[in-house]
LUMLUMNU-452874 format. One record per residue: x, y, z of N, C-alpha, C in turn; residue in three letters. Coordinates in steps of 0.05 Angstrom, whole numbers, m for minus. Example, Ala and Ser with C-alpha at 12.3 -4.5 7.8 and 13.67 -1.06 7.14 Angstrom:
! LUMLUMNU-452874
n_xx, n_yy, n_zz, ca_xx, ca_yy, ca_zz, c_xx, c_yy, c_zz, residuo
264, m114, 156, 246, m90, 156, 264, m66, 156, ALA
257, m45, 142, 273, m21, 143, 258, 1, 157, SER
This chain:
! LUMLUMNU-452874
n_xx, n_yy, n_zz, ca_xx, ca_yy, ca_zz, c_xx, c_yy, c_zz, residuo
m615, m1247, 257, m627, m1248, 283, m643, m1275, 286, MET
m637, m1289, 307, m650, m1315, 311, m677, m1311, 326, GLU
m695, m1329, 319, m722, m1329, 332, m728, m1357, 342, LYS
m745, m1358, 361, m756, m1384, 371, m782, m1389, 354, HIS
m783, m1412, 342, m807, m1420, 327, m820, m1442, 343, TYR
m840, m1435, 359, m854, m1454, 376, m877, m1466, 359, LEU
m883, m1491, 363, m905, m1503, 348, m922, m1520, 366, PHE
m947, m1523, 358, m966, m1541, 371, m983, m1554, 350, GLN
m989, m1579, 354, m1005, m1594, 336, m1030, m1604, 349, THR
m1049, m1613, 333, m1075, m1624, 344, m1072, m1652, 355, SER
m1050, m1665, 350, m1046, m1692, 360, m1017, m1701, 353, GLY
m1010, m1725, 362, m984, m1736, 356, m979, m1737, 326, PRO
m955, m1735, 317, m948, m1734, 289, m922, m1749, 284, PHE
m917, m1753, 259, m892, m1767, 250, m869, m1747, 251, HIS
m852, m1750, 271, m830, m1731, 275, m810, m1730, 252, ARG
m804, m1753, 241, m784, m1754, 219, m794, m1739, 195, ILE
m820, m1743, 188, m831, m1728, 166, m831, m1698, 171, ALA
m837, m1691, 196, m837, m1662, 203, m809, m1651, 201, PHE
m789, m1664, 211, m762, m1655, 210, m751, m1654, 181, GLU
m759, m1673, 165, m752, m1673, 137, m763, m1648, 122, ASP
m788, m1642, 128, m801, m1618, 116, m786, m1593, 125, SER
m779, m1592, 150, m765, m1568, 160, m737, m1566, 148, LEU
m724, m1589, 145, m697, m1588, 134, m697, m1578, 105, SER
m720, m1581, 91, m721, m1571, 64, m721, m1541, 63, SER
m726, m1528, 85, m725, m1498, 86, m701, m1489, 103, ILE
m683, m1508, 109, m658, m1502, 123, m659, m1503, 153, GLY
m679, m1515, 164, m682, m1516, 193, m672, m1543, 204, VAL
m655, m1542, 224, m644, m1566, 237, m648, m1562, 267, GLU
m649, m1584, 282, m649, m1583, 311, m675, m1576, 324, GLY
m695, m1594, 321, m721, m1590, 334, m719, m1601, 362, VAL
m730, m1586, 381, m733, m1594, 409, m763, m1599, 414, THR
m770, m1622, 426, m798, m1628, 431, m804, m1624, 461, TYR
m826, m1611, 466, m836, m1607, 494, m854, m1630, 502, PHE
m869, m1640, 483, m889, m1661, 487, m894, m1676, 461, SER
m913, m1693, 460, m920, m1707, 435, m932, m1688, 414, LEU
m941, m1665, 423, m955, m1646, 405, m943, m1618, 404, THR
m920, m1614, 416, m909, m1587, 416, m878, m1587, 418, SER
m866, m1565, 410, m837, m1562, 411, m829, m1536, 400, GLY
m803, m1535, 392, m792, m1510, 381, m767, m1517, 365, GLU
m760, m1498, 348, m734, m1497, 336, m725, m1468, 335, PHE
m700, m1464, 334, m689, m1437, 333, m677, m1433, 306, ILE
m684, m1411, 293, m674, m1406, 266, m674, m1376, 261, ALA
m662, m1369, 239, m661, m1342, 230, m689, m1331, 226, ASP
m692, m1305, 229, m718, m1292, 226, m729, m1296, 197, ALA
m711, m1299, 178, m720, m1302, 150, m735, m1328, 145, SER
m733, m1348, 163, m745, m1374, 158, m776, m1371, 157, VAL
m787, m1351, 170, m816, m1348, 170, m826, m1345, 141, VAL
m811, m1332, 124, m820, m1329, 96, m821, m1355, 81, ALA
m805, m1374, 90, m805, m1401, 77, m824, m1420, 91, GLU
m830, m1414, 117, m848, m1431, 132, m877, m1428, 124, LEU
m885, m1403, 120, m913, m1398, 114, m923, m1413, 89, ILE
m908, m1413, 67, m918, m1428, 44, m921, m1458, 48, PRO
m906, m1470, 67, m908, m1499, 70, m927, m1508, 92, ILE
m941, m1489, 105, m959, m1496, 127, m981, m1516, 117, LEU
m993, m1511, 94, m1013, m1530, 84, m1002, m1557, 78, GLY
m978, m1558, 67, m965, m1584, 62, m958, m1599, 88, LEU
m950, m1584, 108, m944, m1597, 134, m970, m1609, 145, LEU
m991, m1594, 144, m1017, m1605, 154, m1025, m1630, 140, ARG
m1023, m1630, 113, m1030, m1653, 98, m1011, m1677, 103, GLU
m985, m1672, 102, m965, m1693, 106, m967, m1706, 134, ASP
m971, m1689, 154, m971, m1699, 181, m998, m1709, 191, LEU
m1019, m1700, 177, m1046, m1708, 185, m1056, m1695, 210, GLY
m1044, m1672, 217, m1053, m1657, 241, m1053, m1627, 234, VAL
m1069, m1612, 249, m1067, m1583, 247, m1042, m1574, 263, SER
m1030, m1553, 253, m1005, m1543, 266, m1005, m1513, 266, ILE
m997, m1501, 288, m993, m1472, 289, m966, m1466, 300, SER
m954, m1444, 290, m928, m1435, 299, m930, m1407, 312, PHE
m915, m1404, 333, m912, m1378, 346, m883, m1370, 344, LEU
m878, m1347, 332, m851, m1338, 328, m845, m1316, 349, ILE
m823, m1320, 364, m817, m1303, 386, m787, m1298, 389, SER
m781, m1279, 405, m753, m1273, 412, m743, m1289, 436, HIS
m762, m1303, 449, m756, m1316, 475, m773, m1340, 479, ASP
m767, m1356, 498, m783, m1379, 506, m787, m1377, 536, LEU
m811, m1370, 544, m817, m1367, 573, m846, m1372, 578, GLY
m856, m1366, 602, m884, m1371, 608, m903, m1357, 589, PRO
m897, m1332, 582, m915, m1317, 564, m917, m1332, 537, LEU
m894, m1340, 526, m894, m1352, 500, m909, m1379, 501, GLU
m905, m1394, 522, m919, m1420, 524, m949, m1416, 527, LYS
m958, m1396, 542, m986, m1389, 544, m998, m1382, 517, LYS
m983, m1364, 503, m993, m1354, 477, m992, m1376, 456, LEU
m974, m1395, 458, m974, m1417, 439, m1000, m1433, 440, LEU
m1011, m1437, 463, m1037, m1451, 466, m1059, m1434, 453, ASN
m1058, m1408, 456, m1078, m1390, 444, m1074, m1389, 414, GLU
m1050, m1390, 405, m1045, m1390, 376, m1059, m1413, 363, ALA
m1057, m1436, 375, m1070, m1460, 363, m1100, m1457, 365, PHE
m1110, m1446, 386, m1139, m1443, 389, m1151, m1423, 370, SER
m1138, m1400, 368, m1148, m1378, 351, m1142, m1382, 321, TYR
m1118, m1391, 316, m1107, m1391, 288, m1094, m1418, 281, TYR
m1110, m1439, 278, m1097, m1464, 270, m1085, m1462, 242, PRO
m1063, m1475, 238, m1049, m1476, 212, m1039, m1449, 203, ASN
m1029, m1434, 222, m1018, m1408, 215, m992, m1404, 231, GLN
m976, m1385, 221, m952, m1376, 235, m957, m1348, 245, ALA
m953, m1344, 271, m961, m1318, 284, m938, m1307, 300, LEU
m940, m1282, 307, m921, m1269, 325, m935, m1262, 351, PHE
m919, m1256, 372, m930, m1249, 398, m951, m1227, 395, LEU
m944, m1207, 380, m962, m1184, 378, m989, m1191, 366, SER
m990, m1211, 348, m1015, m1220, 336, m1034, m1230, 358, ASP
m1023, m1245, 376, m1039, m1258, 397, m1047, m1238, 419, LEU
m1029, m1220, 425, m1035, m1200, 445, m1058, m1182, 435, ILE
m1056, m1174, 410, m1078, m1158, 398, m1104, m1173, 398, LEU
m1103, m1199, 393, m1128, m1215, 393, m1139, m1216, 421, LYS
m1122, m1220, 441, m1132, m1220, 469, m1145, m1194, 476, GLU
m1132, m1172, 469, m1142, m1146, 476, m1169, m1141, 462, ILE
m1171, m1150, 437, m1196, m1146, 423, m1219, m1161, 436, SER
m1214, m1182, 451, m1234, m1196, 466, m1237, m1186, 495, PHE
m1222, m1165, 501, m1223, m1154, 529, m1208, m1172, 548, GLY
m1190, m1188, 538, m1175, m1207, 555, m1147, m1195, 559, ASN
m1141, m1189, 584, m1115, m1178, 591, m1098, m1197, 608, TYR
m1103, m1223, 605, m1090, m1243, 622, m1060, m1245, 617, SER
m1051, m1237, 594, m1022, m1238, 589, m1007, m1214, 600, SER
m1021, m1194, 608, m1008, m1169, 618, m987, m1174, 640, TYR
m994, m1190, 661, m973, m1194, 682, m948, m1207, 671, PRO
m951, m1226, 652, m928, m1240, 641, m912, m1221, 623, LEU
m925, m1203, 609, m912, m1184, 592, m897, m1164, 610, ILE
m910, m1154, 630, m899, m1134, 648, m874, m1146, 662, LYS
m875, m1171, 669, m853, m1185, 682, m827, m1184, 665, GLU
m830, m1184, 639, m807, m1183, 621, m792, m1157, 622, LYS
m805, m1136, 631, m793, m1109, 631, m790, m1097, 659, PHE
m799, m1110, 679, m798, m1099, 706, m769, m1093, 716, ASP
m750, m1109, 707, m723, m1107, 716, m706, m1086, 700, HIS
m718, m1075, 679, m704, m1057, 662, m704, m1029, 674, VAL
m680, m1016, 677, m679, m989, 688, m696, m969, 672, PRO
m707, m950, 686, m725, m930, 674, m712, m914, 652, SER
m686, m908, 654, m674, m893, 633, m673, m908, 606, ASP
m670, m935, 609, m670, m951, 584, m698, m953, 573, LEU
m718, m956, 590, m746, m957, 580, m753, m930, 567, MET
m745, m908, 579, m751, m882, 568, m737, m879, 540, LEU
m713, m889, 538, m698, m887, 513, m711, m904, 491, THR
m718, m929, 497, m730, m945, 476, m759, m936, 470, VAL
m772, m925, 490, m799, m914, 485, m798, m891, 465, GLY
m778, m873, 469, m775, m851, 451, m767, m860, 423, MET
m750, m881, 422, m742, m893, 396, m767, m902, 381, TYR
m786, m915, 394, m810, m923, 381, m827, m899, 372, LEU
m829, m879, 390, m845, m855, 384, m834, m840, 360, ARG
m808, m842, 356, m795, m829, 334, m793, m846, 309, CYS
m809, m867, 308, m809, m884, 284, m783, m900, 279, GLY
m770, m907, 301, m745, m922, 300, m723, m905, 287, LEU
m724, m880, 290, m704, m861, 280, m687, m853, 304, ASP
m663, m865, 306, m645, m860, 328, m636, m832, 331, GLY
m631, m819, 309, m622, m791, 310, m643, m773, 322, LYS
m668, m777, 313, m690, m761, 323, m695, m767, 353, ALA
m693, m793, 360, m698, m800, 388, m677, m788, 407, ALA
m651, m789, 398, m630, m778, 415, m634, m747, 418, SER
m643, m735, 397, m648, m706, 397, m671, m700, 417, LYS
m692, m715, 416, m715, m710, 434, m708, m715, 463, CYS
m689, m734, 467, m681, m740, 495, m658, m722, 505, LEU
m648, m705, 487, m625, m687, 494, m601, m703, 503, PHE
m596, m725, 489, m572, m741, 495, m556, m745, 470, ILE
m530, m751, 473, m512, m755, 451, m521, m781, 437, HIS
m516, m782, 411, m524, m806, 395, m510, m831, 405, ARG
m485, m829, 414, m472, m853, 425, m484, m862, 451, ASN
m493, m843, 468, m508, m851, 492, m533, m865, 485, THR
m547, m854, 466, m572, m867, 457, m567, m896, 447, PHE
m547, m899, 430, m541, m926, 420, m533, m945, 442, LEU
m517, m935, 461, m509, m951, 484, m533, m960, 500, TYR
m552, m942, 505, m576, m950, 520, m593, m970, 505, ARG
m597, m966, 479, m612, m985, 464, m599, m1013, 464, VAL
m573, m1013, 461, m559, m1039, 462, m560, m1052, 490, ASN
m560, m1036, 511, m563, m1046, 538, m591, m1059, 541, GLN
m611, m1045, 531, m639, m1056, 532, m640, m1083, 518, PHE
m629, m1084, 494, m629, m1109, 478, m615, m1131, 493, ILE
m592, m1125, 505, m578, m1145, 521, m593, m1155, 545, GLU
m606, m1136, 559, m621, m1143, 583, m646, m1159, 578, MET
m659, m1154, 555, m685, m1166, 550, m685, m1187, 528, THR
m664, m1187, 512, m663, m1205, 489, m682, m1197, 467, GLY
m694, m1173, 470, m714, m1163, 451, m700, m1142, 433, LEU
m693, m1150, 409, m680, m1132, 390, m702, m1116, 376, ASP
m706, m1092, 386, m728, m1075, 376, m722, m1063, 349, ILE
m700, m1070, 337, m696, m1061, 309, m711, m1079, 290, ARG
m722, m1101, 300, m740, m1119, 286, m768, m1109, 289, ASP
m783, m1108, 267, m810, m1097, 268, m828, m1111, 288, TYR
m829, m1137, 288, m847, m1152, 306, m839, m1148, 336, HIS
m813, m1146, 341, m804, m1141, 368, m811, m1112, 377, ASN
m809, m1093, 359, m816, m1066, 365, m846, m1064, 370, ALA
m862, m1078, 354, m891, m1078, 358, m898, m1090, 385, LEU
m885, m1112, 393, m889, m1124, 419, m884, m1104, 441, PHE
m862, m1089, 439, m855, m1069, 459, m875, m1047, 459, LEU
m884, m1038, 436, m905, m1017, 435, m931, m1026, 448, GLU
m938, m1051, 444, m962, m1062, 458, m958, m1062, 488, LEU
m935, m1068, 497, m929, m1067, 526, m933, m1038, 536, TYR
m922, m1018, 522, m926, m990, 531, m955, m983, 531, PHE
m970, m991, 511, m999, m985, 510, m1014, m998, 533, GLN
m1007, m1023, 540, m1020, m1037, 562, m1014, m1023, 589, LEU
m988, m1015, 592, m981, m1001, 617, m997, m975, 619, VAL
m999, m960, 597, m1015, m935, 598, m1044, m940, 605, SER
m1055, m961, 593, m1083, m968, 599, m1087, m975, 628, ALA
m1068, m990, 639, m1071, m998, 667, m1067, m974, 686, TYR
m1049, m956, 679, m1045, m932, 696, m1069, m915, 695, ARG
m1082, m913, 672, m1106, m896, 669, m1129, m907, 686, ALA
m1130, m933, 690, m1151, m945, 705, m1146, m946, 735, ASN
m1122, m939, 744, m1116, m939, 773, m1127, m915, 787, ASP
């Protein structure tokens, strides 16, 4: 499963040295958004190799650097990338890390952007993936609770993944979706 690895630095840096460091862990093809930010797309397993070299990157480049690992690149991810650098310099984080941090400060500014990601998804698919989460990612249990055939369940989960690009079989993606459900519940309770 591929992920977007967004990064932001405290200032301009030597791109060739950065790309050489990344190629040592098998990463190729960096895209730059500005002098201090960009992304690369790589397998989800790259995070395990990226975390140990964060200190070396900071020292070699002479700048602080933070990474945000996501399933997508959109307005939410760009907003959270800025927060990642503010809250957690020199770390690699996931969307859920930053959303939890926002919530802990009573900041719900990302909610509209999160909600926007799922507004277009039909309710039967949202119900299905919600039950999948409630059943601990146990598809058999979820299909039983929903009174649907296992193949129907799998079809709906795959439709959800296709529509959103969010593969909820990945822990961090499932946690992101769970946070969405919790935020929706909190907003409905306050209406």
